[in-house]
C-alpha angles and dihedrals in degrees: 000000000000119000113248105238088198093060115130113254127190117210114196122191134133091223114077090205092057091048089052092048092051091045090052092048090050089049090052087055091050101260112131104159097086127150125188140214129186097215143004095269094054089044094052091051089054091047089054091052101042139028112242122195092207138015121204110188139176115233101216109062137127138261092006118025126217091250090054089049090050091052091050092049093049090049093049114096094214100042104031095103095050113121109248125197117192119212120199144154088224119089096178111143092227090059091052089051092050091049092048091049089051090054105260114171095211143341133229124193117213132272100048138154137219092272092055091047091049091052092051092045091050091052090052103034105021132247120332 
């Protein structure tokens, strides 16, 4: 099945610049329907109000981290099946294990480019 390029995507990062970079990379790949949140708490409020087809979240944020957001999403009846890609500057194997145990769909280590993002999106959503 073809990936819907108009799917709603939520990008969560405490740095405005990083949100803009991810939004621009998504745009290069043909995804325009992108919403943003500055931290896990704001993101979870948006997730309660709207159905997102994909969540891309930074790990290291305050006051709610990406891993805490992931756990909330996976515990939420409505959102638990939403694909969730974690973005982090840390490539430590123990972090990847923690994210996998929490139910992450995939993992991207910063910095990354459009090709890396496309590969991760394809593994989570299918070919596009």
